[in-house]
C-alpha positions, 0 to 999 in steps of 0.5 A, spaced: 443 533 546 440 527 544 434 525 545 432 518 548 429 515 541 436 517 537 439 513 543 434 507 542 435 508 534 443 509 536 443 502 540 439 499 535 443 500 529 449 498 533 445 492 535 444 490 527 451 493 525 454 485 523 448 484 518 448 491 516 455 490 513 453 484 509 447 487 506 449 494 504 451 496 498 455 503 499 454 506 492 447 506 492 445 508 499 449 514 500 446 517 493 440 517 498 443 520 504 443 527 505 445 528 512 452 526 511 456 531 508 459 531 501 467 530 503 465 524 508 461 521 503 466 521 498 471 518 504 466 512 505 466 512 497 473 511 497 473 506 502 467 501 498 471 502 493 478 500 495 476 495 501 470 493 499 463 494 501 463 491 508 469 495 509 465 501 506 458 500 511 462 499 516 465 507 515 458 509 513 454 505 519 459 510 523 457 516 520 450 515 520 450 514 528 456 519 529 453 525 533 449 531 533 444 528 529 440 531 524 432 531 526 429 525 522 436 522 521 434 514 523 427 515 519 432 518 512 437 512 514 431 507 513 428 510 507 436 511 504 436 503 505 430 503 501 430 507 495 438 505 495 435 498 493 437 495 500 430 493 503 432 487 506 437 491 510 431 496 511 426 491 513 432 488 518 432 494 522 426 496 522 424 489 523 429 484 526 428 477 524 427 471 529 433 468 531 431 462 528 430 466 521 436 469 521 440 462 522 436 459 517 439 465 512 446 463 514 445 456 512 442 458 505 448 463 505 453 457 506 449 452 501 451 457 495 457 458 497 458 450 497 455 449 490 458 455 487 463 451 483 456 447 479 452 454 480 456 458 475 454 454 469 447 456 469 444 460 463 445 467 467 441 471 462 435 466 463 436 466 471 437 473 472 430 475 468 427 471 472 430 473 478 428 480 476 421 479 474 419 475 481 423 482 485 429 478 487 433 483 483 432 490 482 433 494 475 440 496 477 442 489 480 440 486 473 444 492 469 450 490 472 449 482 472 447 483 464 453 487 463 458 483 466 455 477 462 456 480 456 462 483 457 466 477 461 462 471 460 457 467 463 461 465 469 462 472 471 455 474 471 453 468 474 458 470 480 455 477 480 447 474 480 449 470 486 453 476 490 446 479 490 442 475 490 444 473 498 442 480 500 435 479 498 429 479 502 426 473 506 425 467 503 430 468 497 432 461 497 426 458 496 424 462 489 431 462 487 431 454 487 424 454 483 427 459 478 433 454 477 427 448 475 423 453 472 429 456 467 431 447 466 437 446 471 433 441 474 441 438 476 442 445 480 434 445 483 436 438 486 443 440 488 440 446 492 435 441 496 429 440 491 425 433 490 428 429 484 420 428 482 418 436 482 419 436 475 413 432 474 406 435 474 402 434 480 408 433 485 407 436 492 413 433 496 415 438 501 423 440 499 427 438 505 429 443 511 435 448 508 439 445 515 438 438 511 441 441 505 447 444 508 449 437 512 447 433 505 453 435 501 458 437 506 457 429 509 458 427 502 465 430 502 464 435 497 467 441 501 470 442 508 465 448 512 472 451 513 473 452 505 468 457 503 470 461 497 473 468 498 467 470 494 464 469 487 468 474 484 474 472 479 478 478 482 476 478 489 477 485 493 475 485 500 472 481 506 473 474 506 465 474 505 460 472 500 457 479 500 463 482 499 461 480 491 457 486 490 461 490 485 462 498 486 466 503 481 473 499 482 470 492 481 471 491 474 476 486 471 482 489 469 483 492 462 485 486 458 492 485 456 495 487 450 500 483 445 506 481 447 511 485 447 518 485 443 522 483 449 517 479 453 516 472 450 510 471 447 504 466 448 504 461 442 496 463 443 490 464 447 494 464 454 487 461 457 490 454 453 497 454 450 503 454 453 509 460 453 514 461 448 521 464 451 525 467 447 532 463 446 536 467 451 529 467 456 530 459 455 537 459 457 537 462 464 531 459 466 535 452 465 537 451 471 531 453 475 527 447 471 532 442 474 531 444 481 536 450 483 536 456 486 538 461 481 538 469 480 536 471 473 539 478 472 536 481 465 535 487 463 529 491 464 523 490 459 526 483 457 522 479 460 524 476 466 517 476 469 515 472 463 521 466 465 518 466 472 511 465 470 513 459 466 519 456 471 513 456 475 508 453 471 513 447 469 515 447 477 507 446 478 506 442 473 512 437 475 510 436 482 502 435 479 505 429 475 509 426 481 502 426 485 506 432 489 502 438 492 506 445 489 506 452 492 508 458 489 509 464 493 511 471 488 514 476 493 513 484 491 516 490 495 511 495 492 504 494 492 502 496 485 506 491 483 501 486 486 496 487 481 500 488 475 503 481 476 497 478 477 493 481 472 499 482 466 503 475 468 501 470 472 493 470 473 494 472 465 498 464 464 496 460 469 489 461 472 486 456 467 490 451 471 492 453 477 489 457 483 492 464 483 490 469 488 494 475 490 494 479 496 497 486 498 497 490 505 491 494 502 487 489 502 483 485 506 484 478 504 491 479 508 487 478 514 486 470 512 492 470 509 494 463 511 487 460 508 489 463 501 495 460 502 493 453 503 486 453 497 491 457 492 497 454 488 500 461 486 499 467 491 503 474 489 503 479 495 507 484 498 513 480 502 512 483 509 505 479 509 508 473 508 514 475 513 508 477 518 505 470 517 512 466 518 513 470 524 506 468 527 508 461 526 515 462 529 511 464 535 507 457 535 500 461 532 495 457 529 494 462 523 501 462 521 505 460 515 512 455 514 517 455 509 515 448 509 508 450 506 512 452 500 515 449 494 517 455 490 518 462 492 519 467 486 522 473 489 522 480 484 527 486 485 532 481 489 537 486 489 534 488 496 536 482 498 540 485 504 542 489 510 535 490 514 530 489 509 524 484 509 526 479 503 533 478 508 529 477 514 525 472 510 531 469 507 534 469 514 529 464 516 531 460 510 538 460 511 538 458 518 533 452 517 538 450 511 543 450 516 539 446 522 537 441 516 545 439 515 545 439 523 539 434 522 542 430 517 548 428 521 543 426 526 540 421 521 533 426 523 528 428 517 530 435 515 525 441 514 523 441 507 525 448 504 522 451 497 526 452 491 528 459 491 528 464 484 531 471 484 529 476 479 533 483 478 535 488 472 541 490 477 544 487 483 548 493 483 555 494 487 553 497 495 557 503 494 564 499 492 569 503 489 574 496 487 572 491 483 574 486 489 569 490 493 564 489 487 564 481 487 563 481 494 557 485 494 553 481 489 556 474 491 553 476 498 546 477 494 547 471 491 548 468 498 542 471 502 538 468 496 541 461 496 543 462 489 546 456 486 548 461 480 547 468 477 544 467 470 545 473 465 544 472 458 544 476 451 539 478 448 541 480 441 536 483 436 532 484 442 536 489 445 534 495 446 537 502 448 534 509 450 538 514 447 541 518 453 542 526 454 544 530 459 542 537 459 546 543 463 543 549 467 546 555 467 546 559 474 541 565 475 544 571 473 540 574 478 537 571 484 533 576 489 528 571 491 534 566 494 537 572 497 532 575 501 531 568 504 538 567 505 538 574 509 533 571 513 537 565 515 543 569 516 539 573 521 536 567 524 544 564 525 546 570 529 539 570 533 541 562 535 549 563 535 549 558 530 555 557 525 554 553 518 558 550 515 556 549 509 553 553 503 545 555 504 541 550 501 545 545 500 544 538 502 550 538 506 547 544 510 540 540 511 544 534 515 548 540 519 541 543 521 538 536 523 543 534 527 543 541 531 535 540 532 536 533 535 542 535 539 538 542 542 532 538 543 536 532 547 539 538 551 532 542 552 535 548 549 528 551 546 531 557 543 536 553 538 531 547 537 526 552 534 530 556 530 534 549 526 526 547 525 525 554 521 532 553 518 530 547 515 524 550 511 528 556 509 533 551 506 527 546 503 524 553 500 531 554 497 531 548 494 525 548 491 526 555 487 532 551 485 527 546 482 520 549 482 517 556 481 518 561 486 511 562 487 511 555 489 516 555 494 514 561 497 506 558 498 511 553 502 513 557 506 508 562 508 503 555 509 509 553 514 508 560 518 501 560 518 501 553 521 505 555 527 501 561 528 495 556 528 498 552 533 499 558 538 490 559 538 486 554 540 480 553 537 475 553 542 479 560 544 479 558 551 486 556 552 491 560 550 498 559 548 504 564 549 509 565 544 516 565 546 521 570 545 524 567 540 518 564 537 516 571 536 522 574 533 522 568 528 515 570 526 516 577 526 522 576 521 518 572 516 512 578 517 517 583 515 519 580 508 513 577 506 511 582 502 518 582 498 518 575 497 511 575 495 512 580 489 519 577 487 516 570 487 511 572 481 517 575 477 518 570 471 526 573 469 528 570 476 525 564 474 530 558 475 534 555 468 532 548 470 524 549 469 526 552 462 530 546 460 525 541 462 520 545 458 524 546 452 525 538 453 517 537 454 516 541 448 520 537 444 518 530 446 511 532 444 513 535 438 517 530 434 513 524 436 507 522 434 505 519 441 509 521 446 509 518 453 513 519 458 515 519 465 518 525 470 522 523 476 523 528 481 526 528 488 520 530 492 512 530 494 512 537 494 516 538 487 512 532 484 505 536 485 508 542 483 511 541 477 504 537 475 500 543 477 506 547 472 504 543 466 497 544 467 497 551 468 502 552 462 497 553 456 503 551 451 503 544 454 496 544 453 497 545 445 501 540 444 497 535 448 500 533 455 496 531 460 499 531 466 498 527 473 502 525 478 504 519 483 507 519 490 508 515 495 503 513 501 507 513 508 506 518 512 512 520 514 512 526 510 508 532 511 505 532 504 498 528 504 500 521 502 497 518 496 492 512 497 493 505 493 487 506 491 488 513 488 495 511 484 493 505 482 487 510 478 493 515 476 497 509 473 491 505 469 490 512 466 497 512 464 496 505 461 490 507 456 493 514 454 489 518 458 495 522 462 501 522 457 506 525 462 507 522 469 510 526 474 514 521 479 518 520 485 522 514 486 516 510 488 514 509 480 522 507 479 521 499 479 517 494 476 512 499 472 511 496 466 508 500 460 509 499 454 507 505 450 512 509 455 518 513 450 521 517 454 524 518 461 526 525 464 530 525 471 529 532 474 534 533 479 534 526 481 540 520 481 540 516 487 545 510 486 546 505 479 541 500 481 536 506 481 539 509 474 538 502 471 530 502 473 530 509 471 532 507 464 528 501 464 521 505 465 522 507 457 519 500 454 517 503 447 522 503 441 526 509 440 525 511 447 529 516 450 533 518 457 535 525 460 537 527 466 536 535 467 540 538 472 538 542 478 543 547 482 546 544 488 543 537 486 550 534 484 546 530 479 551 530 473 557 528 478 553 523 480 551 519 474 558 519 471 559 516 478 553 511 476 555 509 469 562 507 472 559 503 477 554 499 472 561 498 468 564 495 474 558 491 476 558 488 469 564 486 470 564 483 476 558 479 474 562 476 469 567 474 474 563 470 478 560 467 472 567 464 470 568 462 478 569 455 479 563 451 481 567 449 487 570 456 489 563 459 488 560 454 493 565 455 498 564 463 498 557 462 498 557 458 504 562 463 508 558 469 507 552 464 509 555 463 515 557 470 517 549 472 515 547 467 521 552 469 526 551 476 524 544 475 526 545 471 532 549 477 534 544 482 533 539 479 536 543 478 542 544 485 542 537 487 541 535 482 547 540 486 552 537 493 550 530 491 551 527 495 556 520 490 556 521 490 564 522 497 565 517 501 561 515 505 566 522 508 566 521 510 559 518 517 559 516 522 554 517 528 553 514 534 549 519 535 543 519 543 544 517 544 551 520 539 554 513 537 558 512 530 560 507 527 558 507 520 559 511 513 561 511 506 557 507 504 562 501 508 559 502 505 552 498 500 548 498 497 541 493 497 535 494 492 530 502 491 531 502 499 528 499 505 532 502 506 539 495 509 543 495 512 550 488 513 552 489 514 559 484 519 563 490 523 564 494 523 558 487 526 555 488 532 559 494 535 556 493 536 549 488 540 544 485 537 538 486 541 531 484 539 524 489 536 520 488 538 512 493 534 510 489 527 513 482 528 511 481 521 512 475 521 516 478 515 521 484 520 522 481 527 521 484 530 527 492 531 530 493 532 538 498 537 540 501 539 546 496 543 551 502 548 552 506 549 546 502 547 540 507 541 538 504 536 534 504 529 538 500 525 534 494 523 531 487 522 533 484 515 530 477 513 530 478 505 532 471 501 532 467 507 534 473 509 539 477 516 539 484 513 540 490 518 541 496 515 537 503 518 539 508 519 534 515 517 538 518 523 533 515 528 536 517 527 543 524 525 547 525 519 550 528 518 556 530 511 559 533 510 566 534 518 566 538 518 560 536 521 553 536 517 547 539 521 542 536 518 536 528 516 536 525 518 530 521 511 528 517 506 534 522 500 531 528 504 534 525 503 541 526 496 543 519 495 548 514 491 546 507 494 548 501 490 550 495 490 546 490 494 546 484 492 551 478 494 547 473 491 551 475 494 557 476 501 554 469 501 551 466 499 557 469 505 560 466 509 555 460 506 554 459 508 562 461 514 562 456 516 556 451 512 563 453 517 567 452 523 562 445 520 560 444 520 568 445 526 569 441 529 563 435 526 566 
């Protein structure tokens, strides 16, 4: 039970939380806190590194005030702040300043922000030494500032210094101003409000108040108060806040960019000062865009498409500047890692000396103020979904939105995705709709809305599954139409053409497969029990599709027996697939863990509630137990391992023994196989003997049961791969597009072939000279046949592009116009159908029942939405229907638990912590959804349910929770 003092301290910290977020440097403080568990400390550190100190401090404060409390926790927290170099934060808690003093401090910070462009020109080393000697900086601060000044220059050091100064003790501003005077920065001293005559001896004139100081430059028109800089860093990492500038382990600038690679084009000298030099084929493909046309550039991977885009962007902005018009370019990518890659290696590198360049992605706090980012910068590199979100805000009439007319150039990377329901296509449908409206406005002699120029980049538009040339042409023309491209540009690379050596490695079937035979015997027993008759071979992808369909029908029909059997059959089928792809012991571990989790479902953590086994569940559990020991013994016998692993081992050893410095990527189908292959390489001494250092990179989505990789984790692995600290990268398809590692000299696709676009992308990952591309067959994967089909499709695609480029421009324009009108009409029909299906007015008739036991859980009226993403149910009635369990696959402290049906143990979702409040977040795939009494057969994603849920009312629910705490306190008194 919390003591009265604990409650008082909790409320005090909550009251101080907004300011503490700004004053705490997470890394330092955590080293001195001993009442928070190590795992949680690591999570807080990770948050600070990826999202900035403010976000990390928010998580730290929540951990500090979380009950139960250790004795003396509050004193320990204050001591940690003091010893961690955050004395101002400690002082703020112990003795909060008067409101007038706090307001004065805010004015000081704003003044520093206003004068930032001038202050960064200070003599950083001299100012830093004086600040340290007067106690405004501690030794750790000084060390970081000195390092930044030495390695990255005076300006970077000044930015670091300013970010620490504003966190200083009371009175820091006056002392800092005096230091500017003492270090002979008279101009800066006067800018910050110092008297012009103060350098004269005996001058006793009292400086003006800080309020006067901040009003003076603002009135003079130096800056609008709404235009404060995001922070002082060249590479802002988080909150749109000066305080976020404090560095952490991940705050170093990206590695310096190496000299231009053979296929990229080059800079004439220092990219900060010189222009970009393009090769002849790059100049040819760029020419129409330089004349203002919308085009698609189609060049092989590694041939410098992005460099051409940088060149076009620069010329576009230069021309508009020369004409006295503003220019605004947005570079769109479809994956978060590409944002940083394009910024550091290309657009930032060549343009930031002349233009303001910024990058924003889904894992960055800057997206919160995206509208301001667009206003303040000339070039913005971002994930496409962020732009789409803000275009939609503008469409709804919200203030914080972005319009297409705000932009003058949109560069779309990997533009072959501009089709079907992709986010690129959503953006371009807005463009095409407005273009259509503009034609009408011109006829009515009204002013049309200006639209940006469009530049698409791709290595392969693909053929869209076409089997005939005509259909291939249509597919490519449709992409051209969606991008409003006046032409598709290709080029002959000539002497710069590089092509990886390609081989296909076939494998032999096992002579004996006793491990697989045992699994198949188990599956046949389940078929008999559930009266199922499969139509495909066990272990195949067709069988997987069949059993998924059976499970979905059984859930809809409330046939518990068949549904549970189908779920187990899916796991055994995956076990068979894994035994053909990775080690048998990995396949056994997967099956064993699944059954342990199934048993754990039936026992509540507190032991108070017993969940009954059904007869079918007991049968399935006993069936695995009976065969477990047999499977475990067979799994460790090397003579039964699959031939694919043997061939993969031989290929890797050959690459490392035949090359002076090998570095390669192995693409595999699933997250589980990527992790297992990495572990297999690390545990095999033969690989270590030839210098193999392996790691894996997988996706960050949460659709898989395998723990996803955070953006920070994948960025760390990719950086190690670039530096050579990792020389074999095992990856899922997440790394197929855009990954630019110049030293990569071999690519292996291990049992993974999708379409012709992915094949070209994978080939392109081998950027170095004498690169190799190998396809290793895996049983039941059909990859060899798919590879041959893809080669045929690539030939068809190349011929289709040649035919399209040979079209008369009038014929081309006519076909493009037809496709555009068709796309607009299809979009209107789609929106009409969506409105007809809208369940918005009858949310209460939408019912959610447990997918396993059919128990009714809630209705649509009970659900609210957080951040346009998380559907939560915080009703008291719902809280009585579930139990909480620790979630081993999601150890983020904000989603550490999942919720499960109290009756059958079926997982329903996760327990997320939102601003200090537990909110049960529902995953719709775990429920059977009915509307007006009719079951919706397919509903695995919330996007498939056309309901707009109300925004979560935090204030109301927080008040209700607080009232509950007050009632508990009264009961304990």
